[in-house]
N, C-alpha and C positions, 0 to 999 in steps of 0.2 A: 952395766947392773943400773940402771937409770930410775930413781928412786921419785915419787911425785910427792908434794908437800904435805898433801893429805894422807898419804901412807905414812910418814912421819909424827903427825900429830899435828899438822898446822892448819892455818887456816881454812875451810872446806866451804867456799858459799854455795855450794848444793845442798849441805844441809839446812842451812837457813833458810833456803827457800823450801826446801820440803816441808819445815816444822812451819812456815809461813800458809803453808798451803794449807798443809793439816787442819791449821788454826782456824782457818777460813771456810772450812768445808764444817769444821764442829760447829761455828759461829751458825753458817749459812744454813745445816741441816737441822739440830738442835738449840740453841737460845733462840734464833730468830723468831720459830713459830712457836715457841712459848712463849714468848713475851708478847706477840702476838693475842693469842692466846686468852693469857690473863687479860692484856688491856680487853679483849670483847667481854669478858666473866666481867670485870668490873664497870664497864659500860652498860651491862644488864642489870647488874645489881643499881647502878645510879637510877634508873631508868624503871622500877618496880612504881607501881600505882597500885591502888585500892581496889580490887577485885581480879586483879592480875594472877591466874593461875599457875603457881609453881611448881619443883620440885628441891625437897632438902636434899644437904649432901647425907643423909639418914636414909633418903631413900621417899621419904613420905611427901603423897600429893595431896594438896591443899589450893585456898582462896583464900589472898591477900586480904583481910578483914580492917587493919587500923598498919598505919606506921608513927613508931613511937621515936620520940627525940634522941633517945638515947640508941640509937642505930640497932631497934630491934624490931622485928613484925610478927603481927596478932596475925596467924595463919590459921583457918578453918580448917578441919579435917574430917568435921562430918557436924551435921545438922547439930551446931546449941554446943560444939565441941571443938577450944579455942587452945592450942599454943603459941607460946611466943619463942619465937626464933633470930638469931643474929643475924643481919643482914649477908653477912660474910661466907653463911651456911645454905644461902638459897644458888643453886647452879644454873636451872634454867627454867624454862617455862614448862607446863604442863603438854603445853599442844605438841613442841618441838620433838619432848621425849617419846613423846606417842606414836609420830610418826615415823620414828627410825626404827 
């Protein structure tokens, strides 16, 4: 009756390799793409200029009319109707959303 060290509760390198593999898979398929997407959104927010057509987090389409120093945007949603929105609540250009 030969018992292995792993069966007796000792060190098992296969378990460590398995946990490392699970961690790498988790990072590769979940964390890495999310960070890439967040970086793309931040680059877009930093590139917003006056006249850009944007979509807010609430789904409001409009055109940027002014960029304030306090990190807010004045967005025209209809002729003569402007709303102020925090720059972090703008997620896409209106052209990109309409082509999806």
